[in-house]
C-alpha positions in Angstrom: 67.6 31.7 -4.2 64.2 33.1 -3.3 61.3 31.1 -4.7 59.2 32.5 -7.4 56.4 33.2 -5.0 58.6 35.2 -2.6 60.1 37.1 -5.6 56.5 37.9 -6.6 55.6 38.8 -3.0 58.6 41.1 -2.8 57.5 42.9 -6.0 54.0 43.2 -4.7 55.1 44.7 -1.4 57.3 47.1 -3.3 54.4 48.5 -5.3 52.1 48.5 -2.3 49.8 45.7 -3.3 50.3 43.5 -0.3 50.2 44.4 3.5 53.5 44.5 5.3 54.7 41.9 7.8 52.7 41.2 10.9 52.5 39.1 14.0 52.2 35.3 13.7 49.4 35.0 16.3 48.2 31.9 18.1 44.8 32.3 16.5 46.2 32.4 13.0 48.6 29.5 13.6 45.8 27.3 14.8 43.7 28.3 11.8 46.6 27.4 9.5 46.8 24.0 11.2 43.2 23.4 10.5 43.5 24.4 6.8 46.6 22.2 6.2 45.4 19.1 8.0 43.8 17.5 5.0 43.2 14.1 6.6 41.8 15.7 9.7 43.8 13.5 12.1 44.9 16.4 14.2 48.5 16.3 13.1 50.4 17.8 10.1 52.7 15.5 8.3 55.6 16.5 6.0 53.4 15.6 3.0 50.5 17.9 4.2 52.9 20.8 4.9 54.4 20.4 1.4 51.0 20.3 -0.2 49.9 23.4 1.7 53.1 25.2 0.7 52.6 24.4 -3.0 48.9 25.3 -2.9 49.7 28.7 -1.3 52.4 29.4 -3.9 49.9 28.8 -6.7 47.1 30.8 -5.0 49.3 33.8 -4.2 50.7 33.9 -7.7 47.2 34.0 -9.1 46.2 36.7 -6.6 49.1 39.0 -7.2 50.3 38.5 -10.8 47.8 40.8 -12.4 48.8 43.7 -10.2 52.5 43.1 -10.6 52.0 42.8 -14.4 50.1 46.1 -14.5 52.9 47.8 -12.6 55.5 47.0 -15.3 53.2 47.4 -18.3 54.4 50.9 -18.9 52.0 51.9 -21.7 49.1 50.0 -20.0 48.1 48.2 -23.2 47.5 44.9 -21.4 50.6 43.4 -23.0 54.2 43.1 -21.8 56.9 43.9 -24.3 60.5 42.7 -24.0 61.6 46.3 -23.5 59.1 46.8 -20.6 60.2 43.6 -19.0 63.9 44.4 -19.3 63.6 48.1 -18.4 65.7 47.4 -15.3 68.7 46.3 -17.5 68.7 49.8 -19.0 70.0 51.3 -15.8 73.4 49.5 -16.0 74.0 48.6 -19.7 77.7 48.2 -19.2 77.5 45.9 -16.2 78.4 42.3 -17.3 76.1 40.7 -14.7 73.2 42.9 -15.8 73.9 42.1 -19.4 74.0 38.3 -18.7 70.7 38.6 -16.7 69.1 40.5 -19.6 70.3 37.8 -22.1 68.8 35.0 -20.1 65.6 36.8 -19.4 65.3 37.7 -23.1 65.6 34.0 -24.0 63.0 33.1 -21.3 60.7 35.7 -22.7 61.0 34.5 -26.2 60.6 30.8 -25.2 57.1 31.5 -23.8 56.0 34.0 -26.5 53.9 31.4 -28.4 52.9 33.6 -31.4 56.3 35.3 -31.5 54.9 38.8 -31.6 57.2 40.1 -29.0 54.3 40.6 -26.5 53.0 38.6 -23.5 49.6 39.0 -22.0 49.1 38.5 -18.2 48.4 34.8 -18.6 51.5 34.2 -20.7 53.7 36.3 -18.4 52.7 34.3 -15.4 55.3 31.7 -16.5 58.0 34.2 -16.0 57.1 34.6 -12.4 55.8 31.2 -11.6 57.5 28.8 -14.1 57.1 25.4 -12.5 59.6 22.6 -12.5 58.8 21.7 -16.2 58.2 25.2 -17.4 59.9 26.6 -20.5 61.4 29.5 -18.6 62.8 27.2 -16.0 64.4 25.1 -18.7 66.1 28.1 -20.2 67.4 29.3 -16.8 68.6 25.9 -15.8 70.6 25.5 -19.0 72.2 28.9 -18.4 73.1 28.0 -14.8 74.7 24.7 -16.0 76.7 26.6 -18.6 77.9 29.1 -16.0 78.6 26.8 -13.0 79.8 23.7 -14.8 83.4 24.8 -14.9 84.9 21.5 -15.9 82.4 20.8 -18.6 81.3 17.4 -17.4 77.6 18.2 -17.7 77.0 18.3 -13.9 77.5 20.8 -11.1 79.6 19.7 -8.2 79.1 20.9 -4.7 82.3 23.1 -5.0 81.0 24.6 -8.3 77.6 25.2 -6.7 78.9 26.9 -3.6 81.4 29.0 -5.6 78.8 30.0 -8.1 76.4 31.1 -5.4 79.1 32.9 -3.5 78.5 30.6 -0.5 81.8 28.7 -0.3 81.6 28.8 3.5 77.9 29.0 4.0 75.9 26.4 5.9 72.8 27.5 4.0 74.6 26.6 0.7 75.6 23.2 2.0 72.0 22.5 3.1 70.6 23.7 -0.2 72.9 21.5 -2.2 71.9 18.5 -0.1 68.2 19.1 -0.7 68.8 19.4 -4.5 71.0 16.4 -4.9 68.1 13.9 -5.1 70.1 10.9 -6.3 72.8 11.5 -3.7 75.7 11.3 -6.2 77.3 14.5 -5.0 76.5 16.3 -8.3 73.6 18.3 -9.7 72.2 17.2 -13.1 70.0 19.3 -15.3 66.8 18.1 -13.8 68.0 18.8 -10.3 69.0 22.3 -11.4 65.5 22.8 -12.8 64.0 21.9 -9.5 66.2 24.5 -7.9 65.3 27.2 -10.3 61.6 26.5 -10.3 61.5 27.2 -6.6 60.0 23.8 -5.8 62.9 23.0 -3.4 61.9 26.0 -1.3 58.5 24.4 -0.7 60.2 21.2 0.4 62.5 23.3 2.7 59.5 25.1 4.1 57.9 21.8 5.2 61.2 20.5 6.6 62.0 23.7 8.5 58.6 24.0 10.1 58.8 20.4 11.3 62.4 20.9 12.5 61.5 23.9 14.6 58.0 23.1 16.0 58.0 19.3 16.3 58.5 19.3 20.1 58.0 15.5 20.6 60.1 14.5 17.6 57.3 12.3 16.0 57.7 14.1 12.6 54.2 15.5 12.8 52.9 18.8 14.1 49.9 19.0 16.5 47.8 22.2 16.6 49.5 23.1 20.0 53.0 22.5 18.6 52.4 24.8 15.6 50.7 27.4 17.9 53.9 27.4 20.0 56.1 28.3 17.0 57.1 31.7 18.5 58.4 30.0 21.6 60.1 27.1 19.7 61.9 29.5 17.4 64.0 30.8 20.3 65.7 27.4 20.6 66.3 26.9 16.8 69.2 28.0 14.6 68.9 31.5 13.3 69.0 30.6 9.6 66.3 27.9 10.1 64.1 30.5 11.9 64.6 33.2 9.3 63.4 30.9 6.5 60.5 29.5 8.4 59.3 32.9 9.5 59.5 34.1 5.9 57.4 31.2 4.7 54.8 31.6 7.5 54.6 35.4 7.0 54.1 34.9 3.2 51.2 32.6 3.9 49.8 35.1 6.5 50.0 37.9 4.0 48.0 35.9 1.5 45.3 35.3 4.0 44.9 39.1 4.4 44.7 39.9 0.6 
């Protein structure tokens, strides 16, 4: 699953708000290190990388949400109706998957519509795109996922149920994702762990882990400025799925710097 911020970035790229991908230069990578090094010790820890990832997610959502909102506010009244939000579902009304998507999105929309007038302003609609772990929209989606994936009705999602539900029964990415989500190591996902998944928080954790995994040349679990600057060289020795994710994260951060 793409995190909310990458979903938002994709939408922004589609409507021409954000610049396209570019080169991860030595200068930019060194500047990134300086920004993320909150204790100024010359090294980036996992905690610092995670904090920077979460900070960038919030900043980008704030930067882009108004433009994305305007692009789907068909009558430009400054409000988003359920019909405007679900306009995509109208293209395939008989498709069961689209119908289920529309049902869940309708429930999310109604959950954050505080005055129940069927309209959301830009501030309210932000929760649809950036729900957070404890957001109302996240709770709705997590419950829907549990209902769909929990085939044996035991109130938890097993690894097999997770991989089958994501269509990744033989995917290393799926195995890795499940491991990251299973915080209590019981081999199952409970509702809170599914909320973490659907909020996108786990993608921020993965971002920090993958950057360390690829660029930590001396294996001390920290990144020096030189190590991060050598990312392009280090990526050639890493697994393709690790590199693809890390590049996506770094480029998303770079794009924000150019807004």
